[in-house]
PDB file of N, CA, C and O in Angstrom:
ATOM      1  N   UNK A   1       0.844  -1.166   0.000  1.00  0.00           N
ATOM      2  CA  UNK A   1       0.000   0.000   0.000  1.00  0.00           C
ATOM      3  C   UNK A   1       0.896   1.236   0.000  1.00  0.00           C
ATOM      4  O   UNK A   1       1.842   1.312   0.784  1.00  0.00           O
ATOM      5  N   UNK A   2       0.613   2.186  -0.852  1.00  0.00           N
ATOM      6  CA  UNK A   2       1.382   3.416  -0.949  1.00  0.00           C
ATOM      7  C   UNK A   2       0.619   4.509  -0.227  1.00  0.00           C
ATOM      8  O   UNK A   2      -0.561   4.737  -0.494  1.00  0.00           O
ATOM      9  N   UNK A   3       1.290   5.176   0.680  1.00  0.00           N
ATOM     10  CA  UNK A   3       0.664   6.275   1.400  1.00  0.00           C
ATOM     11  C   UNK A   3       1.088   7.587   0.765  1.00  0.00           C
ATOM     12  O   UNK A   3       2.267   7.823   0.501  1.00  0.00           O
ATOM     13  N   UNK A   4       0.122   8.411   0.532  1.00  0.00           N
ATOM     14  CA  UNK A   4       0.403   9.732   0.005  1.00  0.00           C
ATOM     15  C   UNK A   4       0.124  10.718   1.122  1.00  0.00           C
ATOM     16  O   UNK A   4      -0.987  10.777   1.648  1.00  0.00           O
ATOM     17  N   UNK A   5       1.122  11.481   1.476  1.00  0.00           N
ATOM     18  CA  UNK A   5       0.968  12.458   2.547  1.00  0.00           C
ATOM     19  C   UNK A   5       0.499  13.766   1.941  1.00  0.00           C
ATOM     20  O   UNK A   5       1.189  14.372   1.121  1.00  0.00           O
ATOM     21  N   UNK A   6      -0.666  14.183   2.349  1.00  0.00           N
ATOM     22  CA  UNK A   6      -1.112  15.490   1.874  1.00  0.00           C
ATOM     23  C   UNK A   6      -0.618  16.548   2.844  1.00  0.00           C
ATOM     24  O   UNK A   6      -0.740  16.408   4.061  1.00  0.00           O
ATOM     25  N   UNK A   7      -0.074  17.578   2.295  1.00  0.00           N
ATOM     26  CA  UNK A   7       0.409  18.661   3.137  1.00  0.00           C
ATOM     27  C   UNK A   7      -0.210  19.955   2.664  1.00  0.00           C
ATOM     28  O   UNK A   7      -0.314  20.206   1.464  1.00  0.00           O
ATOM     29  N   UNK A   8      -0.610  20.756   3.595  1.00  0.00           N
ATOM     30  CA  UNK A   8      -1.132  22.067   3.235  1.00  0.00           C
ATOM     31  C   UNK A   8       0.063  22.960   2.927  1.00  0.00           C
ATOM     32  O   UNK A   8       1.195  22.636   3.288  1.00  0.00           O
ATOM     33  N   UNK A   9      -0.186  24.074   2.268  1.00  0.00           N
ATOM     34  CA  UNK A   9       0.933  24.963   1.935  1.00  0.00           C
ATOM     35  C   UNK A   9       1.720  25.442   3.160  1.00  0.00           C
ATOM     36  O   UNK A   9       2.895  25.791   3.043  1.00  0.00           O
ATOM     37  N   UNK A  10       1.083  25.458   4.321  1.00  0.00           N
ATOM     38  CA  UNK A  10       1.781  25.946   5.509  1.00  0.00           C
ATOM     39  C   UNK A  10       2.513  24.836   6.269  1.00  0.00           C
ATOM     40  O   UNK A  10       3.166  25.111   7.275  1.00  0.00           O
ATOM     41  N   UNK A  11       2.416  23.624   5.816  1.00  0.00           N
ATOM     42  CA  UNK A  11       3.096  22.506   6.473  1.00  0.00           C
ATOM     43  C   UNK A  11       4.018  21.841   5.467  1.00  0.00           C
ATOM     44  O   UNK A  11       3.691  21.726   4.286  1.00  0.00           O
ATOM     45  N   UNK A  12       5.179  21.404   5.951  1.00  0.00           N
ATOM     46  CA  UNK A  12       6.133  20.730   5.072  1.00  0.00           C
ATOM     47  C   UNK A  12       6.647  19.475   5.746  1.00  0.00           C
ATOM     48  O   UNK A  12       6.880  19.466   6.954  1.00  0.00           O
ATOM     49  N   UNK A  13       6.822  18.431   4.983  1.00  0.00           N
ATOM     50  CA  UNK A  13       7.427  17.224   5.557  1.00  0.00           C
ATOM     51  C   UNK A  13       8.902  17.471   5.832  1.00  0.00           C
ATOM     52  O   UNK A  13       9.552  18.253   5.139  1.00  0.00           O
ATOM     53  N   UNK A  14       9.416  16.803   6.839  1.00  0.00           N
ATOM     54  CA  UNK A  14      10.828  16.940   7.178  1.00  0.00           C
ATOM     55  C   UNK A  14      11.327  15.624   7.753  1.00  0.00           C
ATOM     56  O   UNK A  14      10.533  14.775   8.158  1.00  0.00           O
ATOM     57  N   UNK A  15      12.604  15.460   7.787  1.00  0.00           N
ATOM     58  CA  UNK A  15      13.206  14.269   8.386  1.00  0.00           C
ATOM     59  C   UNK A  15      13.726  14.635   9.766  1.00  0.00           C
ATOM     60  O   UNK A  15      14.351  15.680   9.950  1.00  0.00           O
ATOM     61  N   UNK A  16      13.466  13.776  10.721  1.00  0.00           N
ATOM     62  CA  UNK A  16      13.947  13.972  12.085  1.00  0.00           C
ATOM     63  C   UNK A  16      14.646  12.693  12.504  1.00  0.00           C
ATOM     64  O   UNK A  16      14.115  11.599  12.313  1.00  0.00           O
ATOM     65  N   UNK A  17      15.812  12.824  13.064  1.00  0.00           N
ATOM     66  CA  UNK A  17      16.550  11.664  13.551  1.00  0.00           C
ATOM     67  C   UNK A  17      16.335  11.559  15.055  1.00  0.00           C
ATOM     68  O   UNK A  17      16.606  12.501  15.800  1.00  0.00           O
ATOM     69  N   UNK A  18      15.844  10.402  15.490  1.00  0.00           N
ATOM     70  CA  UNK A  18      15.544  10.171  16.900  1.00  0.00           C
ATOM     71  C   UNK A  18      16.212   8.879  17.359  1.00  0.00           C
ATOM     72  O   UNK A  18      16.457   7.980  16.554  1.00  0.00           O
ATOM     73  N   UNK A  19      16.505   8.790  18.650  1.00  0.00           N
ATOM     74  CA  UNK A  19      17.032   7.526  19.166  1.00  0.00           C
ATOM     75  C   UNK A  19      16.009   6.401  18.949  1.00  0.00           C
ATOM     76  O   UNK A  19      14.814   6.594  19.175  1.00  0.00           O
ATOM     77  N   UNK A  20      16.479   5.239  18.515  1.00  0.00           N
ATOM     78  CA  UNK A  20      15.602   4.112  18.185  1.00  0.00           C
ATOM     79  C   UNK A  20      14.701   3.731  19.358  1.00  0.00           C
ATOM     80  O   UNK A  20      13.516   3.459  19.165  1.00  0.00           O
ATOM     81  N   UNK A  21      15.256   3.711  20.574  1.00  0.00           N
ATOM     82  CA  UNK A  21      14.464   3.308  21.744  1.00  0.00           C
ATOM     83  C   UNK A  21      13.315   4.279  21.981  1.00  0.00           C
ATOM     84  O   UNK A  21      12.203   3.869  22.313  1.00  0.00           O
ATOM     85  N   UNK A  22      13.590   5.563  21.809  1.00  0.00           N
ATOM     86  CA  UNK A  22      12.570   6.590  22.010  1.00  0.00           C
ATOM     87  C   UNK A  22      11.457   6.441  20.969  1.00  0.00           C
ATOM     88  O   UNK A  22      10.276   6.542  21.298  1.00  0.00           O
ATOM     89  N   UNK A  23      11.833   6.205  19.743  1.00  0.00           N
ATOM     90  CA  UNK A  23      10.862   6.036  18.668  1.00  0.00           C
ATOM     91  C   UNK A  23      10.007   4.795  18.900  1.00  0.00           C
ATOM     92  O   UNK A  23       8.791   4.832  18.710  1.00  0.00           O
ATOM     93  N   UNK A  24      10.633   3.708  19.305  1.00  0.00           N
ATOM     94  CA  UNK A  24       9.893   2.461  19.562  1.00  0.00           C
ATOM     95  C   UNK A  24       8.902   2.644  20.704  1.00  0.00           C
ATOM     96  O   UNK A  24       7.766   2.177  20.623  1.00  0.00           O
ATOM     97  N   UNK A  25       9.327   3.319  21.762  1.00  0.00           N
ATOM     98  CA  UNK A  25       8.417   3.533  22.890  1.00  0.00           C
ATOM     99  C   UNK A  25       7.254   4.424  22.488  1.00  0.00           C
ATOM    100  O   UNK A  25       6.114   4.175  22.880  1.00  0.00           O
ATOM    101  N   UNK A  26       7.532   5.448  21.718  1.00  0.00           N
ATOM    102  CA  UNK A  26       6.467   6.339  21.248  1.00  0.00           C
ATOM    103  C   UNK A  26       5.459   5.568  20.408  1.00  0.00           C
ATOM    104  O   UNK A  26       4.251   5.740  20.573  1.00  0.00           O
ATOM    105  N   UNK A  27       5.941   4.730  19.518  1.00  0.00           N
ATOM    106  CA  UNK A  27       5.049   3.933  18.684  1.00  0.00           C
ATOM    107  C   UNK A  27       4.243   2.949  19.529  1.00  0.00           C
ATOM    108  O   UNK A  27       3.058   2.732  19.273  1.00  0.00           O
ATOM    109  N   UNK A  28       4.884   2.355  20.534  1.00  0.00           N
ATOM    110  CA  UNK A  28       4.165   1.392  21.382  1.00  0.00           C
ATOM    111  C   UNK A  28       3.060   2.073  22.182  1.00  0.00           C
ATOM    112  O   UNK A  28       2.087   1.429  22.573  1.00  0.00           O
ATOM    113  N   UNK A  29       3.208   3.364  22.422  1.00  0.00           N
ATOM    114  CA  UNK A  29       2.181   4.130  23.149  1.00  0.00           C
ATOM    115  C   UNK A  29       1.188   4.783  22.190  1.00  0.00           C
ATOM    116  O   UNK A  29       0.330   5.561  22.607  1.00  0.00           O
ATOM    117  N   UNK A  30       1.311   4.460  20.905  1.00  0.00           N
ATOM    118  CA  UNK A  30       0.443   5.012  19.869  1.00  0.00           C
ATOM    119  C   UNK A  30       0.481   6.540  19.865  1.00  0.00           C
ATOM    120  O   UNK A  30      -0.535   7.209  19.675  1.00  0.00           O
ATOM    121  N   UNK A  31       1.665   7.058  20.077  1.00  0.00           N
ATOM    122  CA  UNK A  31       1.875   8.507  20.129  1.00  0.00           C
ATOM    123  C   UNK A  31       2.031   9.042  18.711  1.00  0.00           C
ATOM    124  O   UNK A  31       2.742   8.450  17.900  1.00  0.00           O
ATOM    125  N   UNK A  32       1.381  10.141  18.411  1.00  0.00           N
ATOM    126  CA  UNK A  32       1.548  10.788  17.106  1.00  0.00           C
ATOM    127  C   UNK A  32       2.882  11.527  17.159  1.00  0.00           C
ATOM    128  O   UNK A  32       3.002  12.564  17.811  1.00  0.00           O
ATOM    129  N   UNK A  33       3.861  10.994  16.480  1.00  0.00           N
ATOM    130  CA  UNK A  33       5.224  11.514  16.560  1.00  0.00           C
ATOM    131  C   UNK A  33       5.321  12.910  15.962  1.00  0.00           C
ATOM    132  O   UNK A  33       6.035  13.761  16.492  1.00  0.00           O
ATOM    133  N   UNK A  34       4.615  13.154  14.871  1.00  0.00           N
ATOM    134  CA  UNK A  34       4.639  14.493  14.269  1.00  0.00           C
ATOM    135  C   UNK A  34       4.091  15.539  15.237  1.00  0.00           C
ATOM    136  O   UNK A  34       4.672  16.612  15.398  1.00  0.00           O
ATOM    137  N   UNK A  35       2.972  15.217  15.876  1.00  0.00           N
ATOM    138  CA  UNK A  35       2.392  16.168  16.831  1.00  0.00           C
ATOM    139  C   UNK A  35       3.304  16.370  18.029  1.00  0.00           C
ATOM    140  O   UNK A  35       3.461  17.495  18.504  1.00  0.00           O
ATOM    141  N   UNK A  36       3.905  15.297  18.521  1.00  0.00           N
ATOM    142  CA  UNK A  36       4.804  15.401  19.673  1.00  0.00           C
ATOM    143  C   UNK A  36       6.027  16.246  19.320  1.00  0.00           C
ATOM    144  O   UNK A  36       6.461  17.080  20.115  1.00  0.00           O
ATOM    145  N   UNK A  37       6.580  16.031  18.132  1.00  0.00           N
ATOM    146  CA  UNK A  37       7.729  16.833  17.701  1.00  0.00           C
ATOM    147  C   UNK A  37       7.322  18.296  17.554  1.00  0.00           C
ATOM    148  O   UNK A  37       8.069  19.195  17.942  1.00  0.00           O
ATOM    149  N   UNK A  38       6.140  18.532  16.995  1.00  0.00           N
ATOM    150  CA  UNK A  38       5.665  19.907  16.821  1.00  0.00           C
ATOM    151  C   UNK A  38       5.491  20.595  18.174  1.00  0.00           C
ATOM    152  O   UNK A  38       5.900  21.743  18.344  1.00  0.00           O
ATOM    153  N   UNK A  39       4.890  19.902  19.126  1.00  0.00           N
ATOM    154  CA  UNK A  39       4.708  20.480  20.460  1.00  0.00           C
ATOM    155  C   UNK A  39       6.050  20.754  21.132  1.00  0.00           C
ATOM    156  O   UNK A  39       6.239  21.800  21.753  1.00  0.00           O
ATOM    157  N   UNK A  40       6.972  19.816  21.004  1.00  0.00           N
ATOM    158  CA  UNK A  40       8.299  20.011  21.592  1.00  0.00           C
ATOM    159  C   UNK A  40       9.032  21.175  20.960  1.00  0.00           C
ATOM    160  O   UNK A  40       9.696  21.945  21.655  1.00  0.00           O
ATOM    161  N   UNK A  41       8.919  21.311  19.648  1.00  0.00           N
ATOM    162  CA  UNK A  41       9.568  22.404  18.936  1.00  0.00           C
ATOM    163  C   UNK A  41       8.952  23.743  19.327  1.00  0.00           C
ATOM    164  O   UNK A  41       9.665  24.727  19.523  1.00  0.00           O
ATOM    165  N   UNK A  42       7.618  23.776  19.439  1.00  0.00           N
ATOM    166  CA  UNK A  42       6.948  25.012  19.882  1.00  0.00           C
ATOM    167  C   UNK A  42       7.409  25.404  21.276  1.00  0.00           C
ATOM    168  O   UNK A  42       7.662  26.578  21.547  1.00  0.00           O
ATOM    169  N   UNK A  43       7.518  24.422  22.155  1.00  0.00           N
ATOM    170  CA  UNK A  43       7.963  24.689  23.519  1.00  0.00           C
ATOM    171  C   UNK A  43       9.401  25.203  23.546  1.00  0.00           C
ATOM    172  O   UNK A  43       9.712  26.142  24.278  1.00  0.00           O
ATOM    173  N   UNK A  44      10.269  24.597  22.759  1.00  0.00           N
ATOM    174  CA  UNK A  44      11.670  25.028  22.704  1.00  0.00           C
ATOM    175  C   UNK A  44      11.777  26.442  22.144  1.00  0.00           C
ATOM    176  O   UNK A  44      12.554  27.253  22.647  1.00  0.00           O
ATOM    177  N   UNK A  45      11.003  26.741  21.108  1.00  0.00           N
ATOM    178  CA  UNK A  45      11.009  28.086  20.521  1.00  0.00           C
ATOM    179  C   UNK A  45      10.516  29.104  21.535  1.00  0.00           C
ATOM    180  O   UNK A  45      11.121  30.164  21.691  1.00  0.00           O
ATOM    181  N   UNK A  46       9.428  28.797  22.223  1.00  0.00           N
ATOM    182  CA  UNK A  46       8.880  29.717  23.222  1.00  0.00           C
ATOM    183  C   UNK A  46       9.897  29.984  24.329  1.00  0.00           C
ATOM    184  O   UNK A  46      10.035  31.119  24.787  1.00  0.00           O
ATOM    185  N   UNK A  47      10.599  28.953  24.755  1.00  0.00           N
ATOM    186  CA  UNK A  47      11.597  29.102  25.811  1.00  0.00           C
ATOM    187  C   UNK A  47      12.744  30.012  25.359  1.00  0.00           C
ATOM    188  O   UNK A  47      13.175  30.894  26.102  1.00  0.00           O
ATOM    189  N   UNK A  48      13.226  29.793  24.152  1.00  0.00           N
ATOM    190  CA  UNK A  48      14.323  30.615  23.636  1.00  0.00           C
ATOM    191  C   UNK A  48      13.865  32.050  23.426  1.00  0.00           C
ATOM    192  O   UNK A  48      14.600  32.987  23.740  1.00  0.00           O
ATOM    193  N   UNK A  49      12.651  32.233  22.894  1.00  0.00           N
ATOM    194  CA  UNK A  49      12.123  33.595  22.701  1.00  0.00           C
ATOM    195  C   UNK A  49      11.999  34.327  24.037  1.00  0.00           C
ATOM    196  O   UNK A  49      12.306  35.516  24.124  1.00  0.00           O
ATOM    197  N   UNK A  50      11.552  33.621  25.078  1.00  0.00           N
ATOM    198  CA  UNK A  50      11.423  34.235  26.399  1.00  0.00           C
ATOM    199  C   UNK A  50      12.792  34.648  26.932  1.00  0.00           C
ATOM    200  O   UNK A  50      12.938  35.732  27.497  1.00  0.00           O
ATOM    201  N   UNK A  51      13.790  33.793  26.755  1.00  0.00           N
ATOM    202  CA  UNK A  51      15.154  34.126  27.182  1.00  0.00           C
ATOM    203  C   UNK A  51      15.681  35.337  26.417  1.00  0.00           C
ATOM    204  O   UNK A  51      16.310  36.222  26.997  1.00  0.00           O
ATOM    205  N   UNK A  52      15.415  35.369  25.097  1.00  0.00           N
ATOM    206  CA  UNK A  52      15.864  36.502  24.288  1.00  0.00           C
ATOM    207  C   UNK A  52      15.185  37.797  24.732  1.00  0.00           C
ATOM    208  O   UNK A  52      15.835  38.835  24.848  1.00  0.00           O
ATOM    209  N   UNK A  53      13.873  37.732  24.980  1.00  0.00           N
ATOM    210  CA  UNK A  53      13.135  38.916  25.402  1.00  0.00           C
ATOM    211  C   UNK A  53      13.691  39.435  26.727  1.00  0.00           C
ATOM    212  O   UNK A  53      13.897  40.637  26.898  1.00  0.00           O
ATOM    213  N   UNK A  54      13.931  38.519  27.655  1.00  0.00           N
ATOM    214  CA  UNK A  54      14.470  38.913  28.950  1.00  0.00           C
ATOM    215  C   UNK A  54      15.844  39.559  28.797  1.00  0.00           C
ATOM    216  O   UNK A  54      16.125  40.574  29.436  1.00  0.00           O
ATOM    217  N   UNK A  55      16.695  38.986  27.964  1.00  0.00           N
ATOM    218  CA  UNK A  55      18.025  39.555  27.741  1.00  0.00           C
ATOM    219  C   UNK A  55      17.935  40.939  27.101  1.00  0.00           C
ATOM    220  O   UNK A  55      18.673  41.853  27.469  1.00  0.00           O
ATOM    221  N   UNK A  56      17.018  41.082  26.135  1.00  0.00           N
ATOM    222  CA  UNK A  56      16.866  42.364  25.449  1.00  0.00           C
ATOM    223  C   UNK A  56      16.274  43.449  26.356  1.00  0.00           C
ATOM    224  O   UNK A  56      16.531  44.636  26.154  1.00  0.00           O
ATOM    225  N   UNK A  57      15.491  43.047  27.342  1.00  0.00           N
ATOM    226  CA  UNK A  57      14.787  44.012  28.183  1.00  0.00           C
ATOM    227  C   UNK A  57      15.310  44.071  29.613  1.00  0.00           C
ATOM    228  O   UNK A  57      14.736  44.756  30.459  1.00  0.00           O
ATOM    229  N   UNK A  58      16.389  43.361  29.882  1.00  0.00           N
ATOM    230  CA  UNK A  58      16.925  43.281  31.244  1.00  0.00           C
ATOM    231  C   UNK A  58      17.233  44.656  31.823  1.00  0.00           C
ATOM    232  O   UNK A  58      16.895  44.920  32.977  1.00  0.00           O
ATOM    233  N   UNK A  59      17.861  45.532  31.057  1.00  0.00           N
ATOM    234  CA  UNK A  59      18.220  46.845  31.600  1.00  0.00           C
ATOM    235  C   UNK A  59      16.967  47.657  31.939  1.00  0.00           C
ATOM    236  O   UNK A  59      16.935  48.342  32.961  1.00  0.00           O
ATOM    237  N   UNK A  60      15.951  47.587  31.101  1.00  0.00           N
ATOM    238  CA  UNK A  60      14.708  48.294  31.397  1.00  0.00           C
ATOM    239  C   UNK A  60      14.052  47.742  32.658  1.00  0.00           C
ATOM    240  O   UNK A  60      13.593  48.507  33.506  1.00  0.00           O
ATOM    241  N   UNK A  61      14.007  46.426  32.783  1.00  0.00           N
ATOM    242  CA  UNK A  61      13.385  45.807  33.953  1.00  0.00           C
ATOM    243  C   UNK A  61      14.141  46.176  35.229  1.00  0.00           C
ATOM    244  O   UNK A  61      13.525  46.454  36.257  1.00  0.00           O
ATOM    245  N   UNK A  62      15.469  46.180  35.165  1.00  0.00           N
ATOM    246  CA  UNK A  62      16.257  46.551  36.339  1.00  0.00           C
ATOM    247  C   UNK A  62      16.042  48.019  36.702  1.00  0.00           C
ATOM    248  O   UNK A  62      15.935  48.360  37.881  1.00  0.00           O
ATOM    249  N   UNK A  63      15.979  48.877  35.704  1.00  0.00           N
ATOM    250  CA  UNK A  63      15.739  50.297  35.951  1.00  0.00           C
ATOM    251  C   UNK A  63      14.349  50.510  36.545  1.00  0.00           C
ATOM    252  O   UNK A  63      14.178  51.326  37.451  1.00  0.00           O
ATOM    253  N   UNK A  64      13.377  49.796  36.048  1.00  0.00           N
ATOM    254  CA  UNK A  64      12.009  49.895  36.574  1.00  0.00           C
ATOM    255  C   UNK A  64      11.969  49.438  38.037  1.00  0.00           C
ATOM    256  O   UNK A  64      11.331  50.074  38.876  1.00  0.00           O
ATOM    257  N   UNK A  65      12.651  48.338  38.328  1.00  0.00           N
ATOM    258  CA  UNK A  65      12.704  47.836  39.708  1.00  0.00           C
ATOM    259  C   UNK A  65      13.364  48.857  40.627  1.00  0.00           C
ATOM    260  O   UNK A  65      12.888  49.104  41.735  1.00  0.00           O
ATOM    261  N   UNK A  66      14.466  49.451  40.161  1.00  0.00           N
ATOM    262  CA  UNK A  66      15.146  50.474  40.964  1.00  0.00           C
ATOM    263  C   UNK A  66      14.243  51.684  41.211  1.00  0.00           C
ATOM    264  O   UNK A  66      14.211  52.224  42.317  1.00  0.00           O
ATOM    265  N   UNK A  67      13.519  52.100  40.187  1.00  0.00           N
ATOM    266  CA  UNK A  67      12.612  53.238  40.329  1.00  0.00           C
ATOM    267  C   UNK A  67      11.570  52.967  41.416  1.00  0.00           C
ATOM    268  O   UNK A  67      11.312  53.822  42.264  1.00  0.00           O
ATOM    269  N   UNK A  68      10.979  51.780  41.384  1.00  0.00           N
ATOM    270  CA  UNK A  68       9.955  51.429  42.374  1.00  0.00           C
ATOM    271  C   UNK A  68      10.565  51.356  43.768  1.00  0.00           C
ATOM    272  O   UNK A  68       9.944  51.795  44.736  1.00  0.00           O
ATOM    273  N   UNK A  69      11.769  50.809  43.882  1.00  0.00           N
ATOM    274  CA  UNK A  69      12.426  50.746  45.183  1.00  0.00           C
ATOM    275  C   UNK A  69      12.683  52.146  45.743  1.00  0.00           C
ATOM    276  O   UNK A  69      12.526  52.372  46.943  1.00  0.00           O
ATOM    277  N   UNK A  70      13.073  53.073  44.891  1.00  0.00           N
ATOM    278  CA  UNK A  70      13.399  54.434  45.338  1.00  0.00           C
ATOM    279  C   UNK A  70      12.171  55.330  45.501  1.00  0.00           C
ATOM    280  O   UNK A  70      12.143  56.188  46.384  1.00  0.00           O
ATOM    281  N   UNK A  71      11.160  55.138  44.659  1.00  0.00           N
ATOM    282  CA  UNK A  71      10.025  56.062  44.624  1.00  0.00           C
ATOM    283  C   UNK A  71       8.684  55.435  44.969  1.00  0.00           C
ATOM    284  O   UNK A  71       7.691  56.152  45.099  1.00  0.00           O
ATOM    285  N   UNK A  72       8.629  54.139  45.119  1.00  0.00           N
ATOM    286  CA  UNK A  72       7.349  53.463  45.349  1.00  0.00           C
ATOM    287  C   UNK A  72       6.616  53.263  44.029  1.00  0.00           C
ATOM    288  O   UNK A  72       7.069  53.685  42.965  1.00  0.00           O
ATOM    289  N   UNK A  73       5.484  52.615  44.137  1.00  0.00           N
ATOM    290  CA  UNK A  73       4.700  52.349  42.938  1.00  0.00           C
ATOM    291  C   UNK A  73       4.043  53.627  42.438  1.00  0.00           C
ATOM    292  O   UNK A  73       3.532  54.418  43.230  1.00  0.00           O
ATOM    293  N   UNK A  74       4.056  53.829  41.117  1.00  0.00           N
ATOM    294  CA  UNK A  74       3.334  54.977  40.580  1.00  0.00           C
ATOM    295  C   UNK A  74       1.842  54.854  40.905  1.00  0.00           C
ATOM    296  O   UNK A  74       1.280  53.760  40.855  1.00  0.00           O
ATOM    297  N   UNK A  75       1.227  55.943  41.228  1.00  0.00           N
ATOM    298  CA  UNK A  75      -0.201  55.994  41.558  1.00  0.00           C
ATOM    299  C   UNK A  75      -0.572  55.186  42.805  1.00  0.00           C
ATOM    300  O   UNK A  75      -1.737  54.828  42.983  1.00  0.00           O
ATOM    301  N   UNK A  76       0.396  54.899  43.658  1.00  0.00           N
ATOM    302  CA  UNK A  76       0.140  54.103  44.861  1.00  0.00           C
ATOM    303  C   UNK A  76      -0.882  54.785  45.760  1.00  0.00           C
ATOM    304  O   UNK A  76      -1.613  54.111  46.485  1.00  0.00           O
ATOM    305  N   UNK A  77      -0.941  56.099  45.723  1.00  0.00           N
ATOM    306  CA  UNK A  77      -1.892  56.832  46.574  1.00  0.00           C
ATOM    307  C   UNK A  77      -3.344  56.522  46.192  1.00  0.00           C
ATOM    308  O   UNK A  77      -4.253  56.736  46.994  1.00  0.00           O
ATOM    309  N   UNK A  78      -3.558  56.034  45.007  1.00  0.00           N
ATOM    310  CA  UNK A  78      -4.912  55.787  44.529  1.00  0.00           C
ATOM    311  C   UNK A  78      -5.353  54.329  44.676  1.00  0.00           C
ATOM    312  O   UNK A  78      -6.462  53.974  44.276  1.00  0.00           O
ATOM    313  N   UNK A  79      -4.493  53.487  45.245  1.00  0.00           N
ATOM    314  CA  UNK A  79      -4.821  52.092  45.426  1.00  0.00           C
ATOM    315  C   UNK A  79      -5.847  51.943  46.532  1.00  0.00           C
ATOM    316  O   UNK A  79      -5.777  52.641  47.543  1.00  0.00           O
ATOM    317  N   UNK A  80      -6.812  51.028  46.346  1.00  0.00           N
ATOM    318  CA  UNK A  80      -7.854  50.775  47.344  1.00  0.00           C
ATOM    319  C   UNK A  80      -7.556  49.548  48.210  1.00  0.00           C
ATOM    320  O   UNK A  80      -8.369  49.185  49.060  1.00  0.00           O
ATOM    321  N   UNK A  81      -6.444  48.930  48.014  1.00  0.00           N
ATOM    322  CA  UNK A  81      -6.113  47.734  48.811  1.00  0.00           C
ATOM    323  C   UNK A  81      -4.763  47.841  49.420  1.00  0.00           C
ATOM    324  O   UNK A  81      -4.327  46.926  50.119  1.00  0.00           O
TER     325      UNK A  81
END
């Protein structure tokens, strides 16, 4: 039987090399490997983007923290709690 993979224009097939034991266990658990790889890749991208954002904004965040330490929260007089 020949399988034809239909792909939408926004999805592309790719080759991924995985340890044999990991692949066998995933198959034995009936895990959708493409979905698992996609979720893992999304998670890795999100983690790296968060690290990049923090690095890019670190000086602003530190300055903001210093401002609050020295001057208190802006509009603190208007807080009801």
